Structures are given as C-alpha cells and as structure tokens.
C-alpha positions as CSV (number, residue, x, y, z in Angstrom):
1,M,53.2,67.5,72.5
2,V,55.1,70.5,73.9
3,R,58.2,68.4,74.4
4,R,58.1,67.1,70.9
5,G,58.0,70.6,69.6
6,V,60.9,71.7,71.8
7,L,62.9,68.7,70.5
8,G,62.0,69.6,67.0
9,Y,63.3,73.2,67.3
10,V,66.4,72.1,69.1
11,L,67.2,69.9,66.0
12,V,66.5,73.0,63.8
13,L,69.0,74.9,65.8
14,V,71.6,72.2,65.6
15,G,71.2,71.5,61.9
16,G,71.0,75.3,61.3
17,L,74.5,75.7,62.5
18,V,75.6,73.4,59.6
19,V,73.4,74.7,56.7
20,S,73.0,78.4,57.6
21,V,75.5,81.0,56.3
22,L,77.8,82.1,59.2
23,P,80.5,84.7,59.4
24,A,83.6,82.9,58.3
25,S,85.7,84.1,61.2
26,S,83.0,83.4,63.9
27,A,83.9,81.0,66.7
28,V,81.0,78.7,65.9
29,A,82.0,78.3,62.2
30,S,85.5,77.2,63.2
31,L,84.4,74.6,65.7
32,P,86.0,71.2,64.6
33,L,82.8,69.2,64.1
34,V,80.8,72.1,62.7
35,A,83.5,73.2,60.3
36,D,84.0,69.6,59.0
37,L,80.2,69.2,58.4
38,R,79.9,72.6,56.7
39,S,82.8,72.0,54.4
40,S,81.5,68.8,52.8
41,T,78.4,67.9,50.7
42,G,77.7,64.9,52.9
43,G,77.9,67.1,56.0
44,R,75.5,69.7,54.6
45,M,73.1,66.9,53.5
46,L,73.2,65.6,57.1
47,G,72.6,69.1,58.5
48,L,69.7,69.7,56.2
49,A,68.1,66.3,57.1
50,V,68.4,67.2,60.8
51,V,66.7,70.6,60.1
52,V,63.9,69.0,58.2
53,V,63.3,66.2,60.8
54,G,63.2,68.9,63.4
55,L,60.7,70.9,61.5
56,G,58.7,67.7,60.9
57,L,58.6,67.1,64.7
58,A,57.7,70.7,65.4
59,S,54.9,70.8,62.8
60,S,53.6,67.4,64.0
61,A,53.4,68.9,67.5
62,W,51.8,72.0,66.2
63,L,49.0,70.1,64.4
64,R,48.3,68.3,67.7
65,L,48.2,71.7,69.4
66,V,45.7,73.0,66.9
67,R,43.4,70.1,67.5
68,A,43.8,70.5,71.3
69,A,43.1,74.2,71.0
70,G,39.9,73.5,69.1
71,D,38.5,71.2,71.8
72,L,35.5,73.1,72.9
73,G,35.0,70.8,75.8
74,V,37.9,72.5,77.6
75,R,37.7,76.1,79.0
76,E,38.9,78.7,76.5
77,D,41.4,80.2,79.0
78,D,43.0,76.8,79.5
79,R,43.3,76.2,75.8
80,T,44.7,79.7,75.2
81,A,47.2,79.2,78.1
82,L,48.3,75.9,76.5
83,V,49.0,77.8,73.2
84,H,51.0,80.4,75.0
85,R,53.1,77.8,76.9
86,A,53.8,75.9,73.7
87,T,54.7,79.0,71.8
88,A,57.1,80.2,74.5
89,A,58.7,76.7,74.8
90,W,59.2,76.3,71.1
91,T,60.6,79.8,70.7
92,L,63.4,79.3,73.3
93,P,65.7,77.1,71.2
94,L,65.6,79.6,68.3
95,L,66.6,82.6,70.4
96,L,70.4,82.1,70.0
97,A,70.3,80.6,66.5
98,P,71.9,82.3,63.5
99,P,69.5,83.7,60.9
100,L,67.7,80.6,59.6
101,F,66.5,80.0,56.1
102,S,67.5,83.5,55.0
103,R,70.5,85.8,55.3
104,D,68.5,88.9,56.0
105,G,69.3,88.9,59.7
106,W,73.0,89.5,58.9
107,S,72.0,92.5,56.7
108,Y,70.0,93.9,59.6
109,A,73.0,93.6,61.9
110,A,75.2,95.5,59.4
111,Q,72.6,98.2,58.9
112,G,72.4,98.7,62.6
113,V,76.1,99.3,62.7
114,L,75.9,101.8,59.9
115,T,73.2,103.7,61.7
116,H,75.2,103.7,65.0
117,L,78.1,105.2,63.1
118,G,75.9,108.0,61.9
119,L,75.7,106.7,58.3
120,S,72.2,106.4,57.0
121,P,71.5,102.9,55.5
122,Y,69.3,104.7,53.0
123,V,72.5,106.3,51.5
124,W,75.3,104.0,52.6
125,T,75.4,100.3,52.2
126,P,77.1,97.5,54.2
127,S,79.8,97.3,51.5
128,I,81.6,100.1,53.1
129,L,82.1,98.1,56.3
130,D,84.7,95.4,56.9
131,G,85.2,92.6,59.4
132,Q,82.9,89.9,60.7
133,V,79.8,92.1,60.6
134,V,79.6,91.8,56.8
135,E,81.1,88.4,56.2
136,A,77.7,86.7,56.1
137,V,75.7,89.4,54.4
138,D,74.3,88.2,51.1
139,P,76.4,89.6,48.2
140,M,73.2,90.4,46.4
141,W,72.3,93.0,49.1
142,L,75.8,94.1,50.1
143,A,75.8,97.2,47.9
144,T,72.1,98.1,48.1
145,A,70.3,100.5,50.4
146,T,67.7,99.2,52.8
147,P,64.0,99.4,51.8
148,Y,62.8,99.2,55.5
149,G,61.5,101.9,57.8
150,P,63.5,103.6,60.5
151,L,62.2,101.7,63.6
152,P,64.3,98.6,63.1
153,L,67.3,100.7,62.3
154,V,67.0,102.7,65.5
155,W,66.8,99.5,67.4
156,G,69.8,98.1,65.5
157,S,71.7,101.2,66.3
158,A,71.0,100.9,70.0
159,A,72.2,97.3,69.9
160,A,75.3,98.2,68.0
161,G,76.1,100.7,70.8
162,L,76.4,97.7,73.1
163,T,78.2,95.2,70.9
164,T,79.7,94.8,67.4
165,D,79.4,91.0,67.4
166,P,77.0,90.2,64.5
167,W,75.6,87.2,66.2
168,L,74.5,89.2,69.3
169,L,73.1,91.9,66.9
170,V,71.0,89.2,65.3
171,V,69.8,88.1,68.7
172,A,68.8,91.7,69.4
173,H,66.8,91.9,66.2
174,R,65.2,88.6,67.2
175,L,63.9,90.3,70.4
176,L,62.0,92.6,68.1
177,A,60.4,89.6,66.4
178,L,59.3,88.4,69.9
179,V,57.7,91.8,70.5
180,G,55.7,91.2,67.3
181,L,54.7,87.8,68.6
182,A,53.6,89.3,71.9
183,L,51.5,91.9,70.1
184,L,49.8,89.2,68.1
185,A,49.2,87.2,71.3
186,W,47.3,90.2,72.5
187,A,45.5,91.3,69.3
188,V,44.5,88.0,67.6
189,P,42.0,86.8,70.3
190,R,40.4,90.2,70.4
191,L,40.0,90.2,66.6
192,S,38.7,86.7,66.5
193,R,35.9,87.6,68.9
194,W,34.6,90.1,66.4
195,S,33.8,87.2,64.0
196,R,32.8,84.8,66.9
197,V,35.8,82.6,66.0
198,D,37.3,80.6,68.8
199,P,40.2,82.7,70.2
200,A,42.3,79.7,71.3
201,R,42.1,78.1,67.8
202,A,43.0,81.4,66.1
203,S,45.9,81.9,68.5
204,A,47.2,78.4,67.9
205,L,47.0,79.0,64.1
206,V,49.0,82.2,64.3
207,L,51.4,82.2,67.3
208,A,52.8,78.7,67.3
209,S,52.6,77.8,63.6
210,P,55.8,76.5,61.9
211,L,55.5,79.4,59.4
212,V,55.6,82.1,62.1
213,L,58.3,80.5,64.2
214,A,60.5,79.3,61.4
215,H,60.4,82.5,59.4
216,G,59.4,85.2,61.9
217,V,61.5,84.1,64.8
218,G,64.1,81.8,63.2
219,G,64.5,83.9,60.1
220,V,64.5,87.2,62.1
221,H,62.3,88.9,59.5
222,N,60.8,92.4,60.3
223,D,57.5,91.1,59.0
224,L,56.5,89.6,62.4
225,L,56.8,93.0,64.2
226,M,55.0,94.7,61.3
227,A,52.1,92.1,61.4
228,G,51.8,92.6,65.2
229,L,51.5,96.3,64.9
230,A,49.0,96.0,62.0
231,A,46.8,93.7,64.1
232,V,47.0,96.0,67.1
233,A,46.1,99.0,65.0
234,L,42.7,97.5,64.2
235,V,41.9,96.7,67.8
236,V,42.9,100.1,69.2
237,A,41.1,101.9,66.5
238,A,37.8,100.1,67.4
239,R,38.4,101.0,71.1
240,H,40.0,104.4,71.0
241,G,39.2,105.9,67.6
242,W,40.8,106.4,64.2
243,L,43.5,108.8,65.5
244,V,45.1,106.1,67.7
245,G,44.6,103.5,65.1
246,A,46.3,105.6,62.5
247,L,49.3,106.3,64.8
248,V,49.8,102.5,65.3
249,V,49.5,102.0,61.5
250,G,52.2,104.6,61.1
251,L,54.4,102.7,63.6
252,G,53.9,99.5,61.5
253,V,54.7,101.4,58.3
254,A,57.9,102.6,60.0
255,V,58.9,99.0,60.1
256,K,57.7,97.9,56.7
257,L,55.4,99.5,54.2
258,P,52.8,96.6,53.9
259,A,51.5,97.5,57.4
260,G,49.5,100.2,55.7
261,V,47.0,97.6,54.7
262,A,45.6,97.9,58.2
263,G,44.5,101.4,57.3
264,V,41.6,100.0,55.4
265,G,40.2,98.3,58.5
266,V,40.9,101.4,60.6
267,V,38.8,103.5,58.2
268,L,35.9,101.1,58.1
269,V,35.7,100.3,61.8
270,T,35.8,104.0,62.9
271,L,33.1,105.3,60.5
272,P,29.4,105.4,61.4
273,A,27.1,102.8,59.7
274,A,26.2,103.4,56.1
275,A,28.9,106.1,55.6
276,R,28.8,107.9,52.3
277,V,31.7,107.9,49.8
278,S,32.7,111.4,50.8
279,A,32.9,110.4,54.5
280,R,35.0,107.3,53.5
281,A,37.4,109.4,51.4
282,T,37.7,112.0,54.2
283,R,38.5,109.3,56.8
284,A,40.9,107.6,54.5
285,T,42.7,110.9,54.0
286,Q,42.9,111.5,57.7
287,V,44.2,108.0,58.5
288,G,46.7,108.2,55.7
289,A,47.9,111.7,56.7
290,V,48.4,110.8,60.4
291,S,50.2,107.5,59.5
292,L,52.5,109.3,57.1
293,L,53.2,112.0,59.6
294,T,54.1,109.4,62.2
295,V,56.6,107.9,59.9
296,V,58.1,111.3,59.0
297,C,58.4,112.2,62.7
298,I,60.2,109.0,63.5
299,G,62.5,109.6,60.6
300,A,63.2,113.2,61.7
301,V,63.8,112.3,65.4
302,S,66.2,109.5,64.4
303,H,67.9,111.7,61.8
304,L,67.3,109.0,59.2
305,G,64.6,110.8,57.2
306,V,62.4,109.0,54.7
307,G,65.1,108.0,52.2
308,W,64.0,104.4,52.4
309,V,61.1,105.3,50.1
310,H,63.7,105.6,47.2
311,A,64.8,102.0,48.0
312,L,61.4,100.3,47.9
313,G,62.2,98.8,44.5
314,V,65.2,97.0,45.8
315,P,63.4,93.7,46.7
316,G,62.0,93.7,43.1
317,E,65.4,92.9,41.8
318,V,64.6,89.3,42.6
319,Q,62.1,87.2,40.6
320,T,60.6,84.9,43.2
321,P,58.6,81.8,42.1
322,L,55.8,82.5,44.5
323,S,54.9,85.8,42.8
324,V,51.9,85.3,40.5
325,S,52.5,88.4,38.4
326,T,56.2,87.6,38.0
327,Q,55.5,84.0,36.9
328,L,52.8,85.2,34.4
329,G,55.3,87.6,33.0
330,R,57.9,84.9,32.6
331,L,55.3,82.7,30.9
332,A,54.4,85.5,28.5
333,H,58.1,85.9,27.8
334,L,58.4,82.2,26.9
335,L,55.4,82.5,24.6
336,T,56.2,85.8,22.9
337,G,59.9,86.4,23.4
338,A,59.1,89.9,24.8
339,D,60.2,90.9,28.2
340,L,56.8,91.4,29.9
341,V,57.7,90.7,33.6
342,D,57.6,94.4,34.5
343,A,54.4,94.9,32.7
344,F,52.7,92.1,34.5
345,R,54.1,93.2,37.8
346,T,52.7,96.7,37.2
347,A,49.3,95.3,36.2
348,G,49.3,93.3,39.5
349,S,50.1,96.5,41.5
350,V,47.3,98.4,39.7
351,L,44.9,95.5,40.4
352,L,45.8,95.6,44.1
353,V,44.9,99.3,44.3
354,V,41.6,98.6,42.6
355,V,40.9,95.8,45.1
356,A,41.7,98.0,48.0
357,V,39.6,100.9,46.8
358,T,36.7,98.7,45.9
359,V,36.8,97.0,49.3
360,G,37.0,100.3,51.1
361,L,34.1,101.8,49.2
362,R,31.7,98.8,49.1
363,S,32.2,97.2,52.6
364,R,29.8,98.0,55.3
365,S,31.1,100.7,57.6
366,G,30.8,100.9,61.4
367,D,30.9,97.1,61.8
368,R,33.9,95.3,63.4
369,R,33.3,92.0,61.7
370,T,33.1,93.6,58.2
371,A,36.2,95.8,58.9
372,L,38.2,92.6,59.8
373,R,37.0,90.8,56.7
374,A,37.9,93.7,54.5
375,T,41.4,94.0,56.0
376,A,41.9,90.2,55.6
377,A,40.8,90.4,51.9
378,V,43.1,93.3,51.1
379,A,46.0,91.8,53.0
380,L,45.5,88.5,51.1
381,A,45.4,90.4,47.8
382,L,48.6,92.2,48.7
383,V,50.4,88.9,49.1
384,V,48.9,87.3,46.0
385,L,49.5,90.4,43.7
386,S,52.9,91.6,45.0
387,P,55.7,91.6,42.5
388,V,57.9,89.8,45.0
389,V,56.6,87.1,47.4
390,H,58.6,85.1,49.9
391,H,57.2,82.4,52.3
392,W,57.2,84.8,55.2
393,Y,55.0,87.3,53.3
394,V,52.1,85.2,54.4
395,L,52.6,86.8,57.8
396,W,51.0,89.9,56.3
397,C,47.6,88.3,56.1
398,L,47.7,85.3,58.5
399,P,46.6,87.2,61.7
400,F,43.5,88.6,59.9
401,L,42.6,85.4,58.1
402,A,42.9,83.4,61.2
403,A,40.4,85.7,63.0
404,V,37.9,85.6,60.2
405,E,35.1,83.0,60.1
406,L,36.1,80.8,57.1
407,P,34.4,77.9,55.4
408,A,35.9,74.4,56.1
409,R,37.9,74.5,52.9
410,G,39.3,77.9,53.7
411,W,40.3,76.9,57.2
412,Q,42.0,73.8,55.9
413,A,43.8,75.8,53.2
414,L,45.1,78.3,55.8
415,L,46.1,75.5,58.1
416,H,48.1,73.7,55.4
417,A,49.7,77.0,54.2
418,S,50.9,77.7,57.8
419,W,52.2,74.1,58.1
420,L,53.9,73.7,54.7
421,G,55.2,77.3,54.8
422,G,57.4,76.3,57.8
423,L,58.2,72.8,56.6
424,V,59.7,74.0,53.3
425,A,61.6,76.8,54.9
426,P,65.1,75.2,54.4
427,L,64.6,75.2,50.6
428,D,65.6,78.8,50.3
429,S,68.3,80.8,48.6
430,S,71.0,80.0,51.1
431,L,71.2,76.5,49.4
432,R,71.6,77.9,45.9
433,G,74.3,76.2,43.9
434,A,74.2,73.1,46.1
435,D,72.1,70.9,43.8
436,A,72.7,67.6,45.6
437,V,71.8,69.1,48.9
438,I,68.6,70.7,47.5
439,A,67.6,67.4,45.9
440,V,67.9,65.6,49.2
441,G,66.1,68.4,50.9
442,V,63.2,68.3,48.5
443,A,62.9,64.5,48.9
444,V,62.9,64.6,52.7
445,V,60.5,67.5,52.8
446,A,58.1,65.8,50.4
447,A,58.2,62.5,52.4
448,T,57.7,64.3,55.7
449,A,54.8,66.4,54.3
450,L,53.0,63.3,52.9
451,V,53.3,61.4,56.2
452,Q,52.1,64.3,58.2
453,A,49.2,65.1,55.9
454,V,48.0,61.5,56.1
455,G,48.5,61.4,59.9
456,H,46.6,64.7,60.4
457,R,43.7,63.6,58.3
458,R,43.4,60.4,60.2
459,A,43.4,62.3,63.5
460,E,40.7,64.6,62.2
461,I,38.5,61.6,61.2
462,R,38.9,60.1,64.6
463,A,37.9,63.4,66.2
464,E,34.9,63.6,64.0
465,V,33.9,60.0,64.9
466,R,34.2,60.7,68.6
467,A,32.2,63.9,68.3
468,G,29.5,62.0,66.4
469,A,29.4,59.3,69.0
470,Q,29.2,61.8,71.9
471,A,26.4,63.7,70.1
472,R,24.4,60.6,69.8
473,T,24.7,59.9,73.5
474,G,23.8,63.5,74.3
475,D,26.7,64.3,76.5
476,A,29.0,66.0,74.0
477,S,30.3,69.5,73.8
478,P,29.6,71.4,70.5
479,T,31.3,70.1,67.4
480,S,35.0,70.9,67.3
481,P,35.7,73.8,64.9
482,I,38.4,71.7,63.2
483,S,35.6,69.7,61.5
484,R,33.7,72.8,60.4
C-alpha cells in the first residue's frame, strides 16, 4: 500500500517534468529527452498519461489506507502511525518537483525576490524582474499585485537571500506547505475527539488524501499552511482561551484571508454556555480586533504593511467553473443577455455573511463539538459561495469536515471529493490551448475514476460482509466507521 503510493507520486514527479510549465532556460527543461517530450503533442500526451496513472496508483493506495485507518480492531496509535508513515513517504517524491497543476509556485518565487529587493509585491509586480525567475510566471499574473498576506512573502524573502534559483525558491515554499501539513497532523486528531470521530480515520482523510498532496504539496499553494493554522487556532482557543486563539487566527489571515473563518469557532468555544447576543458580539469584536492587530503588526515589522488588502479582488479576474455564483451569473447572462456575473457574485458574498452571522448567533456556545460543527459549516459555505473556487479551496473546509461526525452519505461525499479532487488535478489551466492533450487527459481520468470507484465499492462490501460475519460469531470489533 505505502509502496504503491510512493510509486504513484514518483510517476507524478516524472510526468510533471513534461506537462508542467518550467523556466525556459532551466537545466531540466533543456535535458534532451525532457525537451523532446515537452515540444511535441505526443510527448505531452505521454507525460499527462504518466501523471494520471501515477495519481491513480496514489489514490488507490490512499483508499486502501483509509480502509486500514478505519479498522477499529487495530490500536488507534498504530493506525495513526501508519497514516503518518504513508503521508511522509508519499510526500518525499514531490519535494523537488516543479509547481504541479498550477503556476502559482513560480509567482511565489518571484514575489519573494521582490520582497528581498525591498520592493513590496503589494505595489510592484513580477513584470519588473527579468531572467529565469519570471520565465514560468503565468502571464495572467505577471503584472498584478499579490493578494496574499505578509507571512509567505517574509519567508520567500529569506529564501531569496540564499538563492535566486526559482526552482530552489519553489522548494523553499514547499517547506511552508509541509509546515501546514504538520500543523494538521497535530490538530485534526484533537478536533476529531471533540466529536468522538476516530482520529486515525480523520487523519487519513486529511493528511494523505490525493487532494491535499497533489494541490497542497505538489501545487505549493499557501492554502495548506493557512488551513493548518486555522485548525490549530480552534484547538489552542479551547485550551488556552480566546486571546491565544485569536493570535493564531491572525497568523492564518497573514497567510490568506479565508483563515478568518476559524474566528467563528474561537468565539463559540471560548464563551460560556448559553451566552447572550451581546456577549457573542463582544467576543467576536475582541477576536476580530486581536486577529487584525496581529496581521497589522506582522506587516509593520516586515515593512510590507497591509497593501495586500487592495489586491484581494485580483483572483476574481478569473471566472472558474467551480464557483456556483459565477456559473449562475453566466447562466443568467445566456438567458437575459445582461452581464449579471458580478451581481450574482455579490449576492453569494452577502449570503455568506448572513450564514456566518446566523451560525455565530444561533449555535450553542461553550461546547467544543458545536463550535467545530459551526466552523465546518461556515468554512463549507465559504467554499461554495466564493466568487472564485479552485480545487485546492476544499482545503479550507476539509480539516473541519473530516473531524465532524457525518452521516454515511456525507462521509462518502467527502471521501470522493478528496479522491477526485486529486485525480483531476492535471486538468488545470497549464494545459489551456492544448485541446488534444486535454481530451486524452479527460478520457484517462474518467476511466481511472470509474475503475477505482468500482474497486473501492467492492472493497467496502467485502469489509461489510466480514464485519457482519464476525458480529454473528461474537468475536468482532465494533463496526468499521467506513460502513457507517
């Protein structure tokens, strides 16, 4: 199982060298075999097939890991240790990979260089740089300011003080993603115990899932670090009070704004039972003020300020197919001829605020389980109602949903979202314009998904039959949570 996953991610690394965007002057891009494959449609098709087969092997191994992690006949510590070993082993092949399934990692590298030069990426853009560090930056973002907080920029600046090689700078940012993974490894089991959910199963669903490893580690997205800090904020708030929780929320917001969703849980878990509306409003103001002050202080110390707030609308320049509000606006445009995308996006944002306020006011206070459920609900609403949604945005809600007790259908939906979110990772914007490659990719992904879905369901049925037989003989452990 672990070896199969390692082989899968090795194939992802090898195929990624062919299909990923690389700096044109980099040594890897000019290697004879790599260069030949990258320059032909057939070569790119082959590279994409290798990536999808790798992800297929990795996701197959992960589905087996989830079933093993849910075996209540084995000690929890042993099952959790298995999840950690698998996660570490599967992460290793991705450490030296280029940014996979997205070009954002190259932008992070360029922004770190700007910061090191004393030029704020909130004012200056990578377009003023030249050389290898900007060769692979997406032209769409080459002349735009960064909408991210100061923490990744400070880290990128420190890395740029050691090297100007964009590949090594990407590796440095991938280390930040591993920090996020470590934070989740610490926080998720503790959160799951609040809901009496099996910690090993929750850890397997979050840490080793194809979605997390493909996008969070392979794609080098800041969302993994942000999600780790958000999950930690809830745990430390319950243990040490709202002030510490708010500080950690501020650290998360200093990575990316959606970390603020954890503030809802911090408010609820640190209030006494049956808190009045006035007490909730006061605590929300306190948590918000401390979180904001934390971000402002980081900006002041780093001399970057809070200029990133003015660039928060930059991601909205893209109309992603996963955004519900965007697609409803486009449908309205087809029906009426009027440009209603912005109106629907605004309505979605307003609805999100209504959901957050309603959950904060109506949820039971002073109860850890309820605070976790409230955070999960608002985080899920944030993903569903956002004007822009990418696959890796599921990371915003995955740690909280995995730790909440879900009905069987909800658990299966989350499982399949984590699995498919990683399997379809290659079908991203880096393939735009390559229609033949995309067609082959879609076909291979669909076939792989069908085979794995059938295989996983058969394995579940066999597990249910074994559990039933053992129950009849009276020597079984409790029913596996997979069948719940």
